[in-house]
C-alpha positions, 0 to 999 in steps of 0.5 A, spaced: 429 332 265 429 338 270 434 343 271 437 346 277 436 353 276 440 359 281 439 366 281 445 369 284 444 375 288 448 380 292 445 377 299 442 370 297 442 365 292 435 363 290 435 355 288 430 351 284 429 345 281 424 346 275 421 342 269 421 345 262 415 349 263 418 353 269 414 349 274 418 350 281 418 343 284 423 345 289 425 351 292 431 352 296 436 358 298 443 359 300 447 365 303 451 368 297 459 368 299 462 375 298 469 373 300 472 369 294 471 365 288 473 359 291 468 359 296 462 361 291 464 355 287 464 351 293 457 353 294 454 352 287 458 345 287 455 343 294 448 345 291 449 341 285 451 335 289 445 335 293 440 335 287 444 332 281 440 326 281 434 330 279 437 334 274 441 334 267 443 341 267 444 348 271 442 355 269 445 361 272 442 368 273 448 372 275 450 380 276 455 383 271 457 384 264 456 377 262 457 374 255 452 369 255 454 365 250 461 363 253 460 364 260 465 370 261 464 375 266 467 382 264 464 387 270 462 383 276 457 387 279 457 386 287 461 380 286 467 383 285 471 376 285 468 374 278 471 380 274 474 377 268 472 370 270 469 365 265 464 362 270 462 356 266 469 354 265 471 354 272 464 350 274 466 345 268 473 344 272 468 341 278 462 339 274 461 335 268 454 337 266 451 342 261 451 349 264 448 356 262 449 363 265 445 370 263 445 376 266 440 377 272 436 383 269 436 380 262 434 373 265 428 377 268 426 380 261 427 373 258 422 371 263 417 376 261 418 375 254 417 367 255 411 367 260 410 374 263 407 381 261 411 382 255 409 375 252 404 379 247 409 385 246 414 387 241 418 391 245 419 392 252 424 394 258 424 391 265 427 394 271 429 390 277 429 394 283 434 391 288 441 392 291 442 395 284 437 396 278 438 390 273 435 391 266 433 388 260 431 391 254 427 387 249 427 389 241 423 385 236 422 380 242 429 379 243 433 381 249 439 386 247 446 385 249 450 390 246 457 390 243 460 390 250 454 386 253 452 392 257 446 394 254 440 394 259 445 396 265 440 401 268 444 402 275 449 406 271 445 411 268 446 418 270 442 422 275 446 428 274 448 432 268 455 433 272 456 426 274 460 426 280 462 419 280 458 413 282 454 417 287 450 420 281 448 413 278 441 411 278 443 405 282 445 410 288 438 414 288 433 409 285 434 402 288 431 398 294 438 400 297 438 407 296 431 407 299 433 404 305 440 408 306 435 414 305 430 412 310 436 410 315 440 417 314 434 421 315 432 417 321 439 417 324 439 409 324 443 404 322 441 401 315 442 394 317 436 395 322 432 396 316 429 393 309 424 394 304 419 390 308 420 394 314 420 401 310 413 399 307 410 398 313 412 405 315 409 408 309 403 404 310 403 407 317 404 414 314 410 415 317 412 422 314 420 420 313 418 414 310 413 417 305 417 423 303 423 418 301 418 414 297 416 420 294 424 422 292 425 415 290 419 415 285 421 422 282 428 418 280 424 412 277 419 416 273 425 421 270 428 415 268 422 411 265 420 418 262 427 418 258 427 410 256 420 412 253 423 417 249 429 413 247 426 406 246 418 407 245 417 400 248 410 397 249 411 397 256 416 398 262 415 393 267 418 394 275 420 388 278 424 386 285 421 385 292 418 392 293 415 392 286 410 388 290 407 394 294 402 397 290 403 404 292 410 404 289 407 403 282 401 408 284 406 413 286 411 412 280 405 413 275 403 419 279 410 422 278 410 420 270 403 424 269 406 430 273 412 430 268 407 429 262 403 435 264 409 440 264 410 438 257 408 444 252 406 438 247 403 431 248 407 425 247 406 418 248 406 416 255 410 410 258 405 404 260 408 402 266 406 395 270 409 390 275 413 384 272 408 378 272 413 373 276 417 378 281 422 375 285 422 368 281 423 372 274 430 371 274 429 363 275 424 363 270 429 367 265 435 363 266 431 357 265 429 360 258 436 362 256 438 355 258 433 352 253 435 357 248 442 355 248 441 348 248 435 347 244 432 343 250 
């Protein structure tokens, strides 16, 4: 039977009714509650009530440091009310159906392993550019969780050797949010007036500030991709998230990487960088795949 799959983001919950082959039969969306756990649970339950006659399980992709076997969320990411919450237990108090949950970056990696550009690869990295930077590390076709379920939390990588708090983490310099904030600051406008689509419209119109900010973003992305290549030597490193649909992003990142390699005195393997196969649907597909693995359905 079909599954109800939800990708919980910092601003919206993407909703899909999906069959076992990840075909999306119904697409829907809700605003992500930011005020309380109870409000969040209310929304999830309302969505289930709407589609319960069509599905026999719920698959969730969510931000945070998550034990996907038990449903325990340790560090909640943007949804601070989920700290130290077992989301499966909370939902089972209201909904009596099979529920699986996986971290959003790891869900994206699972999607690429199952049906995307890592399906023929042994090792890979997925980097999702959005509110922060989600990540998934694949070794021997398995998504690595880590001892504290923290493996692949790329948002927290340092971009400064002195590491002056959270302002020096990768998410604050390499995410879509970072791009928006940088353009807003340099144009002296409110960040609320901008989004990724508007900024790339400016870039295609050769707006000098927007183009310079893209160059800065890609400098940061290329440096961390270089580090990941040196550390893991994967077959591929994939970029995802809404802005990855813009060909100029990948082109600029690849250009920046070549500049890095050209400055080295010896030749080393070059990172093979591409975009994710499924872009914004990656988390939905990966969450479904995790459900299937967990319940062997």
